[in-house]
ZAVORO-984283 format. One record per residue: residue number from 1; residue in one letter; x, y, z of N, C-alpha, C, CB in turn. Coordinates in nm, 2 decimals. Glycine has a CB too. Example, Ala and Ser with C-alpha at 12.3 -4.5 7.8 and 13.67 -1.06 7.14 Angstrom:
2
    nr   rest      n_x      n_y      n_z     ca_x     ca_y     ca_z      c_x      c_y      c_z     cb_x     cb_y     cb_z
     1      a     1.32    -0.57     0.78     1.23    -0.45     0.78     1.32    -0.33     0.78     1.13    -0.45     0.90
     2      s     1.28    -0.22     0.71     1.37    -0.11     0.71     1.29     0.00     0.79     1.41    -0.06     0.57
REM end
This chain:
247
    nr   rest      n_x      n_y      n_z     ca_x     ca_y     ca_z      c_x      c_y      c_z     cb_x     cb_y     cb_z
     1      m    15.20     9.56    12.48    15.25     9.46    12.34    15.11     9.41    12.34    15.39     9.31    12.35
     2      k    15.11     9.46    12.13    14.95     9.48    12.08    15.04     9.32    11.99    14.88     9.70    11.97
     3      i    14.99     9.20    11.96    15.09     9.10    11.92    14.90     9.06    11.80    15.18     8.96    12.10
     4      l    15.00     9.05    11.65    14.93     8.95    11.62    14.97     8.88    11.58    14.86     8.95    11.57
     5      v    14.89     8.74    11.53    14.89     8.60    11.49    14.80     8.56    11.39    14.87     8.52    11.60
     6      c    14.90     8.50    11.26    14.84     8.51    11.15    14.92     8.36    11.19    14.84     8.62    11.03
     7      i    14.75     8.27    11.11    14.73     8.15    11.12    14.65     8.13    10.99    14.65     8.12    11.26
     8      k    14.57     7.94    10.99    14.57     7.90    10.86    14.46     7.72    10.88    14.78     7.88    10.81
     9      q    14.36     7.73    10.86    14.33     7.62    10.89    14.33     7.53    10.73    14.20     7.62    10.97
    10      i    14.45     7.40    10.75    14.49     7.39    10.63    14.37     7.24    10.59    14.68     7.37    10.63
    11      p    14.40     7.14    10.52    14.35     6.97    10.52    14.42     6.89    10.57    14.33     6.91    10.40
    12      d    14.37     6.80    10.66    14.44     6.65    10.64    14.48     6.60    10.57    14.41     6.57    10.66
    13      t    14.66     6.58    10.61    14.71     6.60    10.39    14.70     6.43    10.43    14.95     6.69    10.29
    14      s    14.60     6.36    10.49    14.56     6.20    10.45    14.43     6.25    10.40    14.55     6.06    10.59
    15      d    14.37     6.35    10.37    14.23     6.38    10.36    14.17     6.53    10.16    14.21     6.46    10.59
    16      v    14.33     6.51    10.16    14.29     6.63    10.07    14.20     6.58     9.99    14.40     6.70     9.99
    17      r    14.15     6.74     9.89    14.10     6.67     9.77    14.09     6.82     9.66    13.92     6.57     9.81
    18      w    14.09     6.81     9.54    14.08     6.93     9.50    13.90     6.96     9.44    14.22     6.93     9.37
    19      t    13.91     7.12     9.39    13.88     7.12     9.27    13.87     7.12     9.17    13.88     7.13     9.25
    20      k    13.80     7.21     9.05    13.75     7.19     8.89    13.92     7.31     8.86    13.51     7.27     8.83
    21      d    13.90     7.36     8.98    14.02     7.46     8.85    14.11     7.42     8.95    14.01     7.66     8.81
    22      n    14.17     7.28     9.00    14.30     7.21     9.08    14.34     7.35     9.22    14.46     7.18     8.93
    23      n    14.22     7.38     9.31    14.24     7.43     9.40    14.19     7.35     9.53    14.19     7.54     9.38
    24      i    14.29     7.35     9.59    14.26     7.27     9.74    14.12     7.32     9.78    14.36     7.31     9.87
    25      l    14.06     7.20     9.77    13.91     7.19     9.88    13.88     7.19     9.99    13.84     7.10     9.87
    26      r    13.86     7.31    10.10    13.90     7.32    10.18    13.71     7.31    10.28    14.02     7.46    10.16
    27      e    13.61     7.29    10.23    13.46     7.28    10.27    13.45     7.10    10.32    13.35     7.34    10.12
    28      g    13.43     7.05    10.38    13.35     6.91    10.39    13.47     6.79    10.39    13.24     6.90    10.25
    29      v    13.59     6.88    10.44    13.70     6.81    10.42    13.75     6.79    10.60    13.82     6.89    10.31
    30      i    13.82     6.67    10.66    13.88     6.67    10.82    14.00     6.81    10.78    13.98     6.46    10.89
    31      s    13.99     6.95    10.90    14.11     6.98    10.89    14.18     7.05    11.05    14.12     7.07    10.77
    32      i    14.30     7.02    11.02    14.36     7.11    11.19    14.46     7.20    11.14    14.47     7.00    11.34
    33      l    14.45     7.27    11.26    14.52     7.40    11.29    14.69     7.34    11.17    14.55     7.43    11.52
    34      n    14.75     7.45    11.14    14.89     7.39    11.07    14.92     7.41    11.18    14.98     7.45    10.95
    35      p    15.05     7.31    11.20    15.14     7.27    11.30    15.29     7.40    11.26    15.17     7.07    11.28
    36      s    15.35     7.42    11.17    15.38     7.54    11.23    15.34     7.69    11.31    15.42     7.55    11.17
    37      d    15.21     7.74    11.25    15.15     7.81    11.35    15.16     7.83    11.52    15.05     7.77    11.33
    38      i    15.14     7.63    11.53    15.19     7.66    11.68    15.32     7.64    11.78    15.12     7.61    11.74
    39      y    15.39     7.67    11.69    15.52     7.73    11.75    15.48     7.92    11.71    15.70     7.65    11.66
    40      a    15.43     7.97    11.66    15.39     8.13    11.65    15.28     8.20    11.77    15.31     8.14    11.50
    41      l    15.17     8.04    11.80    15.15     8.11    11.90    15.20     8.04    12.06    15.01     8.14    11.88
    42      l    15.27     8.00    12.08    15.40     8.00    12.20    15.43     8.07    12.24    15.50     7.95    12.20
    43      a    15.53     8.11    12.10    15.61     8.23    12.08    15.51     8.37    12.14    15.64     8.23    11.91
    44      a    15.36     8.33    12.11    15.31     8.44    12.16    15.24     8.48    12.30    15.23     8.45    12.09
    45      k    15.24     8.30    12.31    15.26     8.30    12.48    15.39     8.30    12.56    15.20     8.19    12.53
    46      s    15.44     8.32    12.53    15.55     8.31    12.60    15.66     8.47    12.64    15.63     8.19    12.51
    47      i    15.57     8.58    12.56    15.57     8.71    12.62    15.43     8.76    12.68    15.61     8.81    12.53
    48      e    15.50     8.79    12.81    15.37     8.91    12.88    15.36     8.98    12.87    15.35     8.95    12.97
    49      n    15.23     9.01    12.95    15.14     9.11    12.90    15.13     9.17    12.79    15.14     9.18    12.96
    50      a    15.07     9.04    12.71    15.04     9.10    12.54    14.90     9.06    12.55    15.13     9.02    12.39
    51      d    14.90     9.17    12.43    14.74     9.17    12.40    14.72     9.16    12.29    14.66     9.26    12.44
    52      v    14.65     8.95    12.29    14.69     8.85    12.13    14.54     8.82    12.08    14.80     8.66    12.15
    53      t    14.61     8.92    11.90    14.48     8.90    11.86    14.46     8.74    11.80    14.44     9.02    11.76
    54      v    14.42     8.66    11.69    14.42     8.58    11.62    14.32     8.63    11.51    14.40     8.48    11.67
    55      l    14.46     8.63    11.38    14.39     8.64    11.27    14.38     8.50    11.12    14.46     8.76    11.22
    56      t    14.26     8.45    11.05    14.25     8.39    10.99    14.19     8.42    10.87    14.23     8.33    11.03
    57      m    14.22     8.33    10.77    14.07     8.30    10.63    14.08     8.23    10.60    14.03     8.37    10.50
    58      g    13.93     8.18    10.54    13.89     8.11    10.49    13.72     8.07    10.51    13.97     8.03    10.52
    59      p    13.69     7.97    10.56    13.55     7.94    10.54    13.49     7.92    10.71    13.54     7.79    10.44
    60      s    13.36     7.91    10.71    13.34     7.99    10.86    13.37     7.89    10.96    13.17     8.06    10.89
    61      a    13.40     7.74    10.91    13.45     7.61    10.99    13.55     7.69    11.01    13.47     7.46    10.93
    62      s    13.67     7.76    10.98    13.76     7.79    11.03    13.77     7.90    11.15    13.82     7.81    10.94
    63      k    13.69     7.88    11.20    13.64     7.93    11.35    13.72     7.87    11.43    13.49     7.92    11.39
    64      n    13.68     7.68    11.41    13.78     7.55    11.51    13.97     7.62    11.53    13.80     7.35    11.37
    65      a    13.98     7.69    11.39    14.12     7.70    11.40    14.16     7.77    11.49    14.19     7.74    11.30
    66      i    14.07     7.89    11.51    14.11     8.02    11.58    14.05     7.98    11.76    14.01     8.19    11.49
    67      k    13.95     7.86    11.71    13.90     7.86    11.89    14.03     7.78    11.91    13.70     7.76    11.95
    68      r    14.10     7.69    11.82    14.22     7.58    11.87    14.31     7.64    11.93    14.30     7.51    11.77
    69      a    14.37     7.75    11.85    14.46     7.89    11.88    14.46     7.94    12.01    14.41     8.00    11.80
    70      f    14.27     7.93    12.08    14.21     8.00    12.18    14.28     7.96    12.33    14.04     7.98    12.17
    71      c    14.33     7.83    12.25    14.37     7.72    12.39    14.52     7.73    12.42    14.33     7.54    12.36
    72      y    14.54     7.79    12.31    14.70     7.86    12.34    14.68     8.00    12.44    14.79     7.93    12.18
    73      v    14.67     8.10    12.34    14.71     8.22    12.40    14.59     8.28    12.29    14.89     8.26    12.40
    74      g    14.51     8.38    12.34    14.47     8.52    12.24    14.32     8.58    12.36    14.40     8.45    12.00
    75      n    14.31     8.65    12.31    14.17     8.74    12.36    14.09     8.76    12.27    14.19     8.87    12.40
    76      r    14.12     8.78    12.16    14.07     8.84    12.03    14.07     8.80    11.91    14.10     8.94    12.02
    77      g    13.97     8.75    11.82    13.97     8.64    11.73    13.90     8.71    11.59    13.88     8.50    11.79
    78      i    13.99     8.67    11.48    13.90     8.80    11.35    13.95     8.63    11.27    14.00     9.05    11.28
    79      l    13.78     8.63    11.20    13.76     8.51    11.05    13.79     8.67    10.95    13.53     8.39    11.01
    80      l    13.83     8.61    10.85    13.80     8.68    10.73    13.71     8.55    10.62    13.97     8.73    10.67
    81      s    13.62     8.54    10.64    13.53     8.45    10.51    13.50     8.57    10.39    13.33     8.38    10.57
    82      d    13.46     8.54    10.29    13.37     8.60    10.19    13.40     8.49    10.09    13.41     8.76    10.14
    83      k    13.36     8.44     9.94    13.34     8.36     9.90    13.48     8.45     9.77    13.17     8.31     9.89
    84      r    13.44     8.55     9.78    13.49     8.66     9.69    13.68     8.62     9.77    13.38     8.88     9.73
    85      f    13.69     8.60     9.81    13.81     8.53     9.88    13.88     8.41     9.84    13.77     8.49     9.99
    86      s    13.82     8.38     9.83    13.79     8.24     9.77    13.96     8.11     9.61    13.59     8.32     9.65
    87      g    14.04     8.10     9.67    14.09     8.08     9.54    14.24     8.09     9.57    14.03     8.18     9.43
    88      a    14.27     8.20     9.70    14.35     8.32     9.66    14.50     8.20     9.67    14.33     8.50     9.81
    89      d    14.60     8.23     9.59    14.74     8.23     9.59    14.80     8.31     9.68    14.80     8.26     9.48
    90      t    14.97     8.30     9.70    15.07     8.36     9.84    15.00     8.51     9.85    15.27     8.38     9.80
    91      l    15.03     8.57     9.69    14.96     8.68     9.69    14.88     8.79     9.70    14.97     8.67     9.67
    92      a    14.79     8.73     9.67    14.65     8.74     9.71    14.60     8.75     9.84    14.58     8.64     9.67
    93      t    14.68     8.68     9.91    14.59     8.62    10.08    14.76     8.67    10.17    14.52     8.35    10.10
    94      a    14.81     8.78    10.07    14.89     8.83    10.21    14.86     9.01    10.15    15.11     8.76    10.24
    95      k    14.78     8.99    10.07    14.65     9.10    10.02    14.60     9.16    10.10    14.54     9.07     9.97
    96      t    14.54     9.04    10.15    14.40     9.02    10.19    14.45     9.09    10.35    14.33     8.84    10.17
    97      l    14.49     8.99    10.40    14.60     9.04    10.53    14.67     9.16    10.57    14.70     8.97    10.53
    98      y    14.66     9.21    10.43    14.74     9.37    10.45    14.62     9.47    10.48    14.83     9.45    10.28
    99      w    14.50     9.45    10.41    14.36     9.52    10.40    14.34     9.50    10.53    14.25     9.47    10.31
   100      t    14.31     9.37    10.57    14.28     9.40    10.74    14.38     9.41    10.86    14.19     9.29    10.79
   101      i    14.48     9.43    10.80    14.54     9.53    10.94    14.53     9.65    10.87    14.73     9.50    11.01
   102      k    14.59     9.73    10.80    14.55     9.90    10.80    14.45     9.93    10.73    14.64     9.99    10.75
   103      n    14.30     9.83    10.75    14.21     9.93    10.73    14.08     9.85    10.89    14.13     9.92    10.51
   104      y    14.16     9.77    10.93    14.05     9.67    11.03    14.15     9.65    11.16    14.01     9.47    10.94
   105      i    14.28     9.64    11.16    14.33     9.58    11.30    14.42     9.72    11.35    14.44     9.41    11.28
   106      k    14.48     9.79    11.26    14.52     9.94    11.29    14.66     9.94    11.38    14.39    10.02    11.36
   107      e    14.64     9.89    11.47    14.72     9.89    11.53    14.84     9.74    11.63    14.64     9.98    11.58
   108      f    14.96     9.76    11.57    14.99     9.60    11.63    15.12     9.63    11.67    14.98     9.46    11.53
   109      d    15.22     9.62    11.72    15.34     9.55    11.72    15.43     9.50    11.63    15.32     9.47    11.76
   110      i    15.40     9.37    11.70    15.40     9.24    11.65    15.33     9.13    11.57    15.41     9.21    11.72
   111      i    15.38     9.09    11.44    15.27     8.97    11.38    15.41     8.85    11.35    15.16     9.03    11.19
   112      l    15.33     8.75    11.45    15.37     8.62    11.40    15.32     8.52    11.34    15.41     8.57    11.48
   113      t    15.36     8.42    11.29    15.29     8.39    11.18    15.43     8.25    11.21    15.27     8.53    11.03
   114      g    15.33     8.11    11.14    15.45     8.04    11.07    15.55     8.01    11.00    15.44     7.99    11.05
   115      q    15.62     7.95    10.98    15.74     7.95    10.83    15.58     7.87    10.73    15.98     7.78    10.85
   116      f    15.57     7.81    10.73    15.57     7.75    10.63    15.35     7.69    10.61    15.72     7.61    10.65
   117      a    15.34     7.71    10.51    15.21     7.66    10.55    15.19     7.50    10.50    15.09     7.77    10.47
   118      q    15.15     7.39    10.54    15.15     7.24    10.53    15.11     7.23    10.36    15.02     7.16    10.64
   119      d    15.04     7.30    10.35    14.88     7.22    10.25    14.97     7.29    10.12    14.65     7.30    10.29
   120      g    15.02     7.37    10.14    15.13     7.49     9.99    15.30     7.49    10.03    15.08     7.74    10.01
   121      d    15.34     7.44    10.16    15.44     7.45    10.22    15.54     7.55    10.09    15.48     7.30    10.28
   122      t    15.52     7.68    10.08    15.62     7.80     9.95    15.69     7.87    10.02    15.53     7.92     9.86
   123      g    15.61     7.91    10.20    15.67     8.03    10.29    15.68     8.17    10.25    15.80     8.00    10.31
   124      q    15.55     8.17    10.10    15.60     8.33    10.09    15.49     8.48    10.11    15.65     8.34     9.93
   125      t    15.36     8.39    10.21    15.32     8.44    10.25    15.35     8.49    10.33    15.27     8.40    10.26
   126      p    15.45     8.48    10.47    15.50     8.61    10.57    15.60     8.81    10.48    15.65     8.50    10.67
   127      y    15.64     8.68    10.38    15.74     8.80    10.36    15.67     8.93    10.25    15.89     8.73    10.28
   128      s    15.57     8.83    10.20    15.50     8.88    10.08    15.43     9.00    10.21    15.36     8.73     9.97
   129      l    15.37     8.99    10.28    15.30     9.07    10.38    15.41     9.18    10.43    15.23     8.98    10.51
   130      a    15.48     9.14    10.53    15.63     9.18    10.55    15.64     9.28    10.46    15.75     9.07    10.53
   131      n    15.64     9.27    10.29    15.65     9.37    10.21    15.60     9.45    10.26    15.63     9.37    10.10
   132      l    15.41     9.43    10.18    15.32     9.54    10.18    15.25     9.70    10.29    15.25     9.46    10.16
   133      l    15.28     9.55    10.45    15.32     9.72    10.55    15.39     9.75    10.56    15.30     9.77    10.66
   134      n    15.53     9.71    10.45    15.69     9.80    10.47    15.71     9.81    10.65    15.66    10.02    10.39
   135      i    15.72     9.67    10.68    15.80     9.66    10.78    15.89     9.51    10.81    15.70     9.70    10.89
   136      p    16.01     9.54    10.92    16.13     9.44    10.90    16.07     9.24    10.87    16.23     9.46    11.08
   137      n    16.09     9.20    10.81    16.06     9.05    10.82    16.15     8.94    10.89    16.05     9.00    10.69
   138      i    16.22     8.90    10.99    16.28     8.80    11.00    16.20     8.66    11.00    16.36     8.82    11.09
   139      g    16.28     8.60    10.94    16.24     8.43    10.93    16.33     8.30    10.98    16.22     8.40    10.78
   140      y    16.29     8.24    10.96    16.28     8.13    11.03    16.33     8.12    11.16    16.33     8.04    10.96
   141      v    16.30     8.25    11.24    16.29     8.23    11.38    16.29     8.06    11.46    16.15     8.31    11.41
   142      n    16.29     8.08    11.57    16.30     7.93    11.68    16.32     7.96    11.79    16.41     7.82    11.67
   143      k    16.31     8.17    11.81    16.39     8.14    12.00    16.39     8.27    12.00    16.59     8.06    12.05
   144      i    16.29     8.35    12.10    16.33     8.46    12.14    16.42     8.50    12.24    16.25     8.49    12.17
   145      n    16.51     8.62    12.22    16.60     8.60    12.30    16.58     8.69    12.45    16.72     8.64    12.21
   146      y    16.54     8.77    12.39    16.50     8.88    12.48    16.39     8.97    12.42    16.62     8.97    12.51
   147      i    16.32     9.05    12.48    16.19     9.19    12.40    16.19     9.26    12.56    15.96     9.13    12.32
   148      n    16.21     9.43    12.50    16.16     9.48    12.63    16.09     9.59    12.45    16.31     9.56    12.81
   149      e    16.07     9.70    12.54    15.94     9.81    12.51    16.01     9.87    12.34    15.93     9.98    12.67
   150      n    16.15     9.87    12.37    16.20     9.90    12.22    16.23     9.79    12.09    16.33     9.98    12.25
   151      e    16.30     9.73    12.14    16.30     9.57    12.06    16.32     9.45    12.09    16.38     9.55    11.98
   152      i    16.31     9.33    11.99    16.30     9.23    12.06    16.41     9.18    11.90    16.12     9.15    12.13
   153      s    16.49     9.09    12.04    16.58     8.97    11.97    16.54     8.86    11.98    16.70     8.95    12.01
   154      v    16.60     8.78    11.84    16.58     8.62    11.81    16.73     8.58    11.80    16.48     8.57    11.65
   155      t    16.65     8.47    11.72    16.75     8.31    11.63    16.73     8.28    11.61    16.82     8.22    11.62
   156      s    16.71     8.28    11.46    16.72     8.25    11.34    16.81     8.13    11.29    16.75     8.36    11.30
   157      v    16.73     8.00    11.31    16.80     7.91    11.20    16.83     7.89    11.04    16.75     7.81    11.22
   158      k    16.85     7.82    11.02    16.93     7.87    10.85    17.00     7.75    10.80    17.07     8.00    10.87
   159      d    16.99     7.69    10.61    17.09     7.62    10.60    17.23     7.64    10.62    17.07     7.59    10.50
   160      s    17.23     7.81    10.61    17.36     7.88    10.63    17.37     7.89    10.73    17.38     7.99    10.58
   161      g    17.29     7.88    10.84    17.40     7.87    10.99    17.32     7.92    11.09    17.56     7.97    11.00
   162      i    17.35     8.01    11.24    17.28     8.00    11.29    17.29     8.18    11.30    17.29     7.89    11.38
   163      y    17.18     8.29    11.28    17.18     8.42    11.29    17.11     8.46    11.43    17.12     8.47    11.17
   164      q    17.16     8.53    11.48    17.15     8.64    11.57    17.06     8.82    11.54    17.30     8.66    11.58
   165      y    16.91     8.86    11.58    16.91     8.98    11.49    16.84     9.02    11.61    16.84     8.98    11.32
   166      k    16.83     9.15    11.55    16.75     9.26    11.64    16.66     9.33    11.54    16.86     9.39    11.73
   167      g    16.59     9.33    11.61    16.41     9.44    11.53    16.38     9.52    11.63    16.23     9.34    11.48
   168      k    16.30     9.61    11.57    16.22     9.74    11.58    16.10     9.71    11.61    16.21     9.84    11.47
   169      f    16.00     9.80    11.66    15.80     9.72    11.60    15.81     9.88    11.51    15.59     9.70    11.80
   170      p    15.74     9.82    11.42    15.68     9.72    11.39    15.77     9.65    11.34    15.57     9.74    11.32
   171      i    15.71     9.47    11.40    15.76     9.38    11.32    15.71     9.29    11.28    15.82     9.34    11.35
   172      l    15.79     9.14    11.15    15.70     9.02    11.12    15.80     8.92    11.20    15.66     8.98    10.94
   173      l    15.75     8.82    11.29    15.85     8.72    11.28    15.72     8.65    11.21    15.94     8.65    11.42
   174      s    15.87     8.53    11.12    15.79     8.35    11.11    15.87     8.26    11.16    15.77     8.28    10.95
   175      f    15.79     8.16    11.23    15.89     8.07    11.31    15.86     7.93    11.24    15.87     8.06    11.48
   176      s    15.98     7.85    11.24    15.97     7.72    11.20    16.01     7.67    11.30    16.04     7.68    11.09
   177      k    16.03     7.63    11.42    16.02     7.61    11.52    16.03     7.70    11.68    16.09     7.53    11.50
   178      f    15.96     7.63    11.80    15.99     7.72    11.93    16.12     7.69    12.05    15.86     7.70    12.00
   179      d    16.23     7.75    12.08    16.27     7.70    12.15    16.24     7.77    12.30    16.39     7.68    12.09
   180      g    16.12     7.69    12.34    16.11     7.75    12.45    15.97     7.62    12.54    16.06     7.95    12.40
   181      k    15.94     7.76    12.63    15.83     7.61    12.71    15.71     7.59    12.65    15.77     7.63    12.88
   182      d    15.76     7.44    12.66    15.60     7.43    12.58    15.50     7.41    12.64    15.57     7.34    12.49
   183      y    15.34     7.41    12.58    15.29     7.43    12.64    15.14     7.31    12.57    15.31     7.59    12.67
   184      i    15.10     7.23    12.65    14.99     7.12    12.64    14.86     7.15    12.68    15.03     7.01    12.70
   185      p    14.73     7.24    12.61    14.62     7.28    12.67    14.50     7.19    12.73    14.57     7.37    12.58
   186      l    14.48     7.25    12.86    14.39     7.15    12.95    14.27     7.19    12.90    14.39     7.17    13.12
   187      a    14.19     7.15    12.99    14.07     7.14    12.98    14.01     7.27    13.02    14.02     7.02    13.04
   188      k    14.05     7.35    13.12    14.03     7.55    13.08    14.06     7.62    12.97    14.10     7.63    13.15
   189      d    14.15     7.59    12.94    14.18     7.68    12.83    14.11     7.59    12.74    14.34     7.74    12.79
   190      y    13.99     7.50    12.70    13.91     7.44    12.60    13.74     7.52    12.58    13.91     7.26    12.64
   191      i    13.82     7.57    12.73    13.64     7.58    12.80    13.63     7.78    12.80    13.64     7.50    13.05
   192      r    13.75     7.84    12.74    13.78     7.95    12.78    13.78     7.97    12.60    13.93     7.96    12.89
   193      a    13.82     7.89    12.57    13.84     7.91    12.39    13.73     7.95    12.32    13.89     7.77    12.32
   194      q    13.61     7.86    12.39    13.45     7.81    12.37    13.38     7.95    12.42    13.41     7.66    12.48
   195      e    13.45     8.06    12.51    13.40     8.17    12.55    13.42     8.25    12.48    13.42     8.21    12.64
   196      i    13.52     8.29    12.35    13.53     8.40    12.31    13.51     8.47    12.17    13.63     8.41    12.35
   197      k    13.44     8.53    12.18    13.38     8.57    12.01    13.43     8.61    11.94    13.30     8.65    11.99
   198      i    13.43     8.59    11.83    13.53     8.55    11.77    13.45     8.68    11.60    13.55     8.32    11.76
   199      e    13.54     8.75    11.57    13.46     8.84    11.44    13.45     8.77    11.35    13.53     8.96    11.36
   200      t    13.34     8.86    11.27    13.39     8.71    11.10    13.31     8.82    11.03    13.30     8.47    11.07
   201      i    13.43     8.86    10.90    13.42     9.02    10.80    13.48     8.97    10.65    13.57     9.19    10.87
   202      n    13.36     9.12    10.55    13.45     9.00    10.47    13.49     9.07    10.41    13.40     8.86    10.39
   203      a    13.51     9.12    10.27    13.59     9.14    10.26    13.54     9.32    10.20    13.67     9.02    10.19
   204      d    13.42     9.40    10.18    13.38     9.50    10.20    13.43     9.57    10.30    13.28     9.49    10.20
   205      v    13.45     9.46    10.46    13.49     9.53    10.51    13.66     9.65    10.57    13.44     9.48    10.55
   206      i    13.68     9.53    10.52    13.84     9.56    10.54    13.91     9.67    10.42    13.93     9.40    10.54
   207      g    13.83     9.71    10.33    13.79     9.77    10.19    13.90     9.77    10.05    13.77     9.91    10.23
   208      a    13.93     9.65    10.05    14.00     9.53     9.99    13.95     9.55     9.84    13.94     9.37    10.07
   209      n    14.08     9.61     9.72    14.08     9.62     9.59    13.99     9.44     9.55    14.25     9.65     9.53
   210      l    13.85     9.42     9.48    13.87     9.32     9.47    13.91     9.27     9.33    13.77     9.28     9.52
   211      d    13.99     9.28     9.27    14.00     9.29     9.19    14.19     9.20     9.15    13.96     9.42     9.17
   212      e    14.21     9.25     9.36    14.32     9.17     9.40    14.34     9.05     9.50    14.40     9.25     9.43
   213      i    14.19     9.04     9.50    14.21     8.90     9.57    14.12     8.77     9.52    14.17     8.94     9.73
   214      g    14.09     8.66     9.61    14.09     8.55     9.53    14.11     8.50     9.45    14.05     8.53     9.53
   215      i    14.07     8.42     9.35    14.13     8.37     9.23    14.21     8.46     9.13    14.03     8.31     9.17
   216      k    14.01     8.59     9.17    14.09     8.62     9.03    14.22     8.73     9.04    13.98     8.68     8.91
   217      g    14.25     8.78     9.23    14.32     8.85     9.20    14.48     8.75     9.21    14.29     8.97     9.27
   218      s    14.46     8.67     9.21    14.60     8.54     9.21    14.67     8.55     9.09    14.54     8.35     9.21
   219      p    14.78     8.61     9.06    14.82     8.61     8.92    14.94     8.44     8.87    14.93     8.79     8.92
   220      t    14.90     8.36     9.00    14.98     8.17     9.01    14.86     8.08     9.00    15.08     8.12     9.18
   221      y    14.92     7.99     8.88    14.72     7.85     8.86    14.80     7.74     8.90    14.60     7.79     8.63
   222      v    14.73     7.67     8.97    14.77     7.49     8.96    14.77     7.47     8.79    14.62     7.36     9.04
   223      y    14.83     7.45     8.70    14.75     7.31     8.61    14.74     7.16     8.64    14.80     7.29     8.49
   224      k    14.84     7.13     8.74    14.75     7.00     8.69    14.83     6.96     8.85    14.79     6.89     8.50
   225      a    14.72     6.89     8.98    14.77     6.86     9.12    14.75     6.72     9.12    14.69     6.92     9.25
   226      f    14.83     6.59     9.13    14.84     6.44     9.15    14.87     6.42     9.29    14.94     6.37     9.05
   227      k    14.84     6.32     9.29    14.92     6.23     9.42    15.03     6.18     9.39    14.84     6.09     9.48
   228      p    15.16     6.18     9.40    15.25     6.07     9.28    15.24     5.95     9.35    15.43     6.11     9.24
   229      q    15.24     5.87     9.30    15.24     5.75     9.20    15.40     5.65     9.27    15.25     5.84     9.00
   230      n    15.41     5.54     9.40    15.54     5.47     9.43    15.53     5.32     9.28    15.53     5.41     9.64
   231      n    15.64     5.35     9.21    15.66     5.25     9.12    15.77     5.18     9.10    15.63     5.29     9.01
   232      r    15.85     5.25     9.23    15.99     5.13     9.23    15.94     5.02     9.27    16.11     5.16     9.33
   233      v    16.08     4.93     9.27    16.07     4.80     9.28    16.18     4.76     9.35    16.04     4.74     9.18
   234      c    16.17     4.68     9.42    16.28     4.68     9.50    16.33     4.50     9.51    16.23     4.76     9.66
   235      k    16.47     4.55     9.46    16.50     4.34     9.49    16.61     4.34     9.62    16.62     4.23     9.30
   236      f    16.58     4.23     9.63    16.64     4.20     9.76    16.72     4.04     9.74    16.52     4.20     9.89
   237      i    16.87     4.10     9.82    17.04     4.05     9.77    17.02     3.92     9.90    17.22     4.21     9.81
   238      e    17.12     3.86     9.92    17.18     3.83     9.98    17.29     3.87     9.98    17.17     3.74     9.98
   239      p    17.42     3.87    10.08    17.44     3.93    10.10    17.61     3.91    10.06    17.37     3.95    10.21
   240      c    17.62     3.80    10.06    17.72     3.67     9.95    17.72     3.73     9.86    17.67     3.49     9.91
   241      e    17.56     3.72     9.79    17.52     3.74     9.67    17.63     3.90     9.64    17.32     3.75     9.67
   242      l    17.57     4.01     9.69    17.68     4.18     9.66    17.81     4.13     9.66    17.69     4.32     9.82
   243      i    17.86     4.03     9.77    18.03     4.04     9.77    18.07     4.02     9.62    18.12     3.92     9.88
   244      g    17.99     3.88     9.58    18.04     3.84     9.46    17.99     3.94     9.29    17.99     3.68     9.47
   245      e    17.92     4.02     9.35    17.92     4.13     9.24    18.00     4.30     9.25    17.76     4.16     9.21
   246      i    18.06     4.25     9.43    18.15     4.37     9.37    18.32     4.28     9.31    18.20     4.52     9.53
   247      k    18.35     4.14     9.37    18.41     4.16     9.30    18.44     4.14     9.16    18.45     4.13     9.35
REM end
């Protein structure tokens, strides 16, 4: 079983900075592995005899996210790093991943992702990627019911209810939770993670259309970004005062 886990390194929410183009600055800031991607990694770890590749896009420092992922699972890591990828919105990101999978990785049975990236919180990339690859996608997955050589069954929890889905391979699953065995990486896992070589590739290697990647290929633009200000004023009243007003 060939599994591809797409992850993302994001800025720590307490250390978000912006470029002049209103894109999130990703270099020189404290970064972490996107929390919901850990659910995808745990799901990959729960699948027996899986050949797991970890894929991410970002600056060279994003290797740290792959190494962090290796502490859970994975025996191959691929970093998409190229200035031409910078400023990509969800569509340009999905297209970059698509060309990588189609022209470089080529073979896979399951793609696993987190449902949302904490820095953007749109949840659009998994669906866009599945659409480009022309494969089924199941979102808001929180449990793998069973898996065999022909199909996978999962539980998806949405606002409208709890659903049971079956799908044949290849398929993309995006996880909002993972109802399975948790795992806390041990010292041996961190050591193993440092020993796995990470492949760094650029836009030329994946055969990307340069007009459709990075900020050039992004149809959406952040007009303004700011931190919300809390200007609320609270008035504290005594219980008897409240009762008097009700009367």
